[in-house]
C-alpha positions in Angstrom: 134.1 116.4 130.1 134.5 113.5 127.7 134.3 111.0 130.6 130.9 112.4 131.5 129.5 112.9 128.0 130.0 110.9 124.9 129.0 112.5 121.6 129.1 109.1 120.0 126.7 107.4 122.4 124.5 110.5 122.2 124.3 110.2 118.4 123.7 106.5 118.5 121.0 106.8 121.1 119.2 109.6 119.2 119.5 107.7 115.9 117.9 104.6 117.4 114.7 106.4 118.5 114.5 108.6 115.5 114.9 105.7 113.1 112.6 103.2 114.9 110.0 105.8 116.0 109.6 107.7 112.8 107.4 105.1 111.0 105.1 104.6 113.9 104.9 108.4 114.4 103.9 108.9 110.8 101.1 106.4 111.0 99.8 107.9 114.3 100.1 111.5 112.9 98.3 110.7 109.7 95.4 109.0 111.4 95.2 111.8 114.1 95.1 114.4 111.4 92.4 112.5 109.6 90.2 112.3 112.8 90.7 116.0 113.6 89.9 117.1 110.1 86.8 115.0 110.1 85.4 116.6 113.2 86.0 113.3 115.0 88.6 114.4 117.6 86.5 112.6 120.3 87.8 109.4 118.6 91.4 110.3 119.2 91.3 108.4 122.6 91.2 105.1 120.7 94.2 106.0 118.7 96.3 107.3 121.6 95.1 104.4 123.9 96.4 102.0 121.2 99.7 103.8 120.9 100.1 103.9 124.7 99.4 100.2 125.0 101.9 99.7 122.3 104.6 101.5 124.3 103.9 99.3 127.3 103.7 96.2 125.2 107.1 97.1 123.6 108.8 96.8 127.0 107.1 93.5 127.8 107.8 92.1 124.3 111.4 93.1 124.5 111.8 91.3 127.9 110.0 88.2 126.6 112.1 88.1 123.4 115.3 88.5 125.3 114.5 85.7 127.8 112.4 83.2 126.0 112.7 83.5 122.2 115.3 82.0 120.0 116.1 83.4 116.5 113.5 81.2 114.7 110.7 82.1 117.0 111.7 85.8 116.8 111.4 85.6 113.0 108.0 83.9 113.1 106.7 86.4 115.6 108.0 89.4 113.6 106.4 87.9 110.5 103.0 87.7 112.3 103.4 91.3 113.5 104.3 92.6 110.0 101.4 90.9 108.4 98.9 91.9 111.1 100.0 95.5 110.7 99.8 95.3 106.9 96.3 93.9 107.0 95.1 96.6 109.3 96.8 99.3 107.2 95.1 98.0 104.0 91.8 97.9 105.9 92.0 101.5 107.2 93.5 102.7 103.9 90.6 101.2 102.0 88.1 102.5 104.5 89.4 106.0 104.1 89.3 105.8 100.3 85.8 104.5 100.0 84.5 107.3 102.3 85.4 109.9 99.7 82.9 111.1 97.1 84.4 112.4 93.9 81.7 115.0 93.1 80.2 116.0 96.4 83.0 115.6 98.9 82.2 118.2 101.5 78.4 117.4 101.5 79.1 113.7 101.8 81.4 114.2 104.9 78.9 116.5 106.6 76.2 113.9 106.2 78.1 110.7 106.8 81.5 111.1 108.4 80.4 111.3 112.1 78.1 108.3 111.7 80.8 106.3 109.9 83.5 107.1 112.5 81.2 106.0 115.3 81.2 102.4 113.9 82.8 100.2 116.5 84.8 98.2 114.1 86.5 101.3 112.7 87.4 102.6 116.2 88.8 99.2 117.1 90.8 99.1 113.9 92.3 102.5 114.6 93.3 101.4 118.2 94.7 98.1 117.1 96.6 99.7 114.2 98.2 102.2 116.6 99.1 99.4 119.0 100.6 97.2 116.4 102.5 100.1 114.7 104.1 101.2 118.0 104.7 97.6 119.2 106.5 96.7 116.0 109.0 99.5 116.3 109.0 99.7 120.1 110.1 96.2 120.8 113.2 96.6 118.6 113.9 100.0 120.1 114.0 98.6 123.6 116.3 95.8 122.5 118.6 98.2 120.6 118.9 100.5 123.6 119.6 97.5 125.8 122.4 96.4 123.4 123.8 99.9 123.2 123.9 100.2 127.0 125.7 96.9 127.3 128.2 97.9 124.7 128.9 101.3 126.2 129.2 100.1 129.9 125.7 101.0 131.2 122.8 103.5 130.9 124.8 106.7 130.8 123.8 110.3 130.7 124.8 110.5 127.1 122.4 107.6 126.2 119.5 109.2 128.1 120.3 112.6 126.5 120.2 111.2 123.0 116.9 109.4 123.8 115.4 112.6 125.2 116.6 114.7 122.2 115.1 112.2 119.8 111.8 112.1 121.7 111.6 115.9 121.6 112.4 115.9 117.9 109.6 113.4 117.3 107.1 115.5 119.4 108.0 118.6 117.5 107.6 116.8 114.2 104.3 115.4 115.2 103.1 118.9 116.1 104.3 120.4 112.8 102.5 117.6 110.9 99.3 118.3 112.7 99.4 122.0 112.0 100.2 121.4 108.3 97.5 118.8 107.9 94.8 121.1 109.4 95.6 123.6 106.6 95.0 121.0 103.9 91.7 120.6 102.2 89.8 117.6 103.5 89.6 115.4 100.4 93.4 115.6 99.6 94.2 114.8 103.3 92.0 111.7 103.2 93.6 110.6 99.9 97.1 111.3 101.1 96.5 109.4 104.3 95.0 106.5 102.4 97.9 106.4 100.0 100.5 106.6 102.8 98.9 103.7 104.7 98.8 101.7 101.5 102.5 102.2 100.8 103.4 101.4 104.4 101.4 98.2 104.2 103.3 97.3 101.0 106.5 97.8 102.9 105.3 95.7 105.8 104.4 92.9 103.4 107.9 93.0 102.1 109.3 92.9 105.6 107.1 90.0 106.6 108.2 88.1 103.5 111.8 88.8 104.5 111.3 87.1 107.8 110.0 84.0 105.9 113.1 84.2 103.7 115.3 84.3 106.8 113.5 81.1 108.0 114.0 79.4 104.6 110.3 79.0 104.0 110.4 81.3 101.0 113.0 81.6 98.3 115.2 84.7 98.1 116.2 86.0 94.6 118.0 89.4 95.0 117.4 92.2 92.6 120.9 93.5 92.0 119.8 96.5 90.0 117.2 97.6 92.7 119.5 97.7 95.8 118.2 101.2 96.4 114.9 99.6 97.6 116.8 98.3 100.6 118.0 101.8 101.5 114.4 103.1 101.8 113.4 100.0 103.8 111.8 97.8 101.1 112.7 94.2 100.4 114.8 94.1 97.2 114.0 90.5 96.2 111.9 89.3 93.3 109.6 87.4 95.6 108.7 90.4 97.6 108.3 92.7 94.7 106.1 90.2 92.8 103.8 90.0 95.8 103.7 93.8 96.2 102.9 94.2 92.4 100.0 91.8 92.8 98.6 93.9 95.7 99.1 97.1 93.7 97.3 95.7 90.7 94.4 94.6 92.9 94.4 98.1 94.5 94.3 99.8 91.1 91.5 97.6 89.9 89.6 98.3 93.1 90.1 102.1 92.6 88.9 101.9 89.0 85.8 99.9 90.0 85.0 102.4 92.7 85.5 105.3 90.4 83.2 103.9 87.8 80.6 103.1 90.4 80.8 106.6 91.8 80.4 108.3 88.5 77.4 106.1 87.7 75.7 106.9 91.0 73.9 110.3 91.6 75.8 112.5 94.1 74.3 112.7 97.6 72.1 115.8 98.1 72.9 117.9 101.3 69.8 119.0 103.3 
């Protein structure tokens, strides 16, 4: 039996897809919940089309990286992917936040959400964000599986079983998240989704700066007392944290300005 099935390969295979796919899944699930809750389920096609294109692009990207890219080009490419994803996440996060009205939330959504969601730039942003999120994780996933297969003597049943188990777990998790999100009030869901995307964007900024540090373009001063940041996927260097703090300060200032403007503007009247 051990010759036919390896628990170690199964565990490694499942871990790869769970680890690499979870971030992309969370982004897609958060945006899908937002669209459903906003009575804009007809816009899900853009989100899923972007994710599907990201899966296909992941295989093509992995092949191109393996054949044509050296380490320096890989780092430069990953830097571009990270910052593109971060920019899109900041954009969508801000778009979600400014669509909420502090005093007349439900009336505002009934009057404006469908019109706002029909804007072409928002639909494109959702599709591109899904594409980039999946592509970022998918390319590495394909390469990791290729390396695992080479190390273990081929694409075994254990490897495929682990991949399938992880894929099933992600599908179940996605479904659970959608069910839970539909039970949440609309305004908290928008704010949670906006905050989640903002935090993910901060993480991607740190990851992009890490690629620059690997290239020697940016200095790298480790924060010895903040090594726990690395455990949760953040860049534990002063350069990255400083950049993220600047972004946070700008975000807080924007929030305060929007709040003051909202409280000074009469609430929209539903008809």
